[in-house]
Each structure stands twice: as structure tokens, then as C-alpha cells.
C-alpha positions in Angstrom: -33.9 28.2 -1.6 -34.1 24.7 0.1 -36.2 23.4 3.4 -33.0 20.9 4.3 -29.8 22.3 5.1 -28.6 19.5 3.5 -29.7 20.3 0.7 -28.3 24.2 0.5 -25.4 25.0 -2.0 -22.1 26.0 0.5 -21.0 29.3 -1.4 -17.4 30.2 -0.9 -16.2 33.9 -0.4 -17.9 37.2 -0.7 -17.7 37.5 -4.5 -20.4 34.6 -4.2 -22.6 35.3 -1.6 -23.2 39.0 -3.0 -24.4 37.7 -6.1 -26.6 35.2 -4.2 -27.9 37.9 -2.6 -28.6 40.1 -5.7 -30.2 36.5 -7.1 -32.7 36.7 -4.4 -34.4 39.8 -4.8 -36.8 38.8 -7.9 -38.1 36.2 -5.1 -38.2 39.1 -2.5 -40.2 41.2 -4.4 -42.6 38.0 -5.4 -42.7 37.9 -1.6 -41.2 34.1 -1.6 -38.7 35.5 0.7 -38.5 38.4 3.4 -34.7 39.0 4.7 -32.0 36.4 3.0 -28.4 36.8 5.0 -25.5 34.4 5.1 -24.6 32.5 8.4 -21.0 30.7 8.3 -21.7 27.1 8.2 -18.8 23.9 8.7 -19.0 20.3 6.2 -18.8 18.0 9.2 -18.6 14.0 8.0 -20.1 14.8 4.5 -22.8 17.0 6.3 -23.8 21.0 6.4 -23.3 22.5 10.2 -24.2 25.9 11.2 -21.3 27.4 13.0 -23.5 29.5 15.1 -26.5 28.6 17.6 -29.1 30.5 16.5 -28.7 28.8 12.6 -28.1 25.3 14.2 -31.9 25.9 15.8 -33.3 26.9 12.7 -31.7 24.3 11.0 -33.8 21.9 12.7 -37.0 23.1 12.3 -39.7 24.7 14.8 -38.7 24.5 18.4 -42.3 23.2 19.5 -44.0 20.3 19.3 -45.7 19.5 15.9 -48.9 18.9 17.6 -49.2 22.5 18.9 -49.2 25.9 16.9 -49.8 26.6 13.4 -48.1 23.3 12.0 -50.8 21.2 14.1 -52.9 22.4 10.8 -51.4 21.3 8.3 -50.7 17.9 9.5 
């Protein structure tokens, strides 16, 4: 699992997705992950780009100022 989408591996096909989700079960059991799910991406100019708005927003990080909310405490 990676924090930046450009560091992610793009899975090709339903078998690869199933294998990745099956592998994630041990990390879910350890509370390292909560609810992994696949989403569609495109490769544009060598960069991974989510094709749906929800994942595009998530890939960019928090939608609030870094000096507000929980993340302000860790700065």
C-alpha cells in the first residue's frame, strides 16, 4: 500500500484485482487497512490518473487546509 497514487501498481484484469484483494485480507485483519476496493485509472503522460471524481479527489489528499482539523496536530 502506498500513500501517493504515482507509487501504486496498476493491476491488469479481474484475476490480478482478485489476487490483490485476497492478499489484502491479512492487512485488514491487522487493522492496517479498512475497506480496500479497486477503481479504474488511466495512464496519462506516464502518470496514474483516476477516471472518476471521487478517487481523483482522494488521490489529491485532504480537501481542507492542512492547518485545520486533525492533520494540524501532526504538523
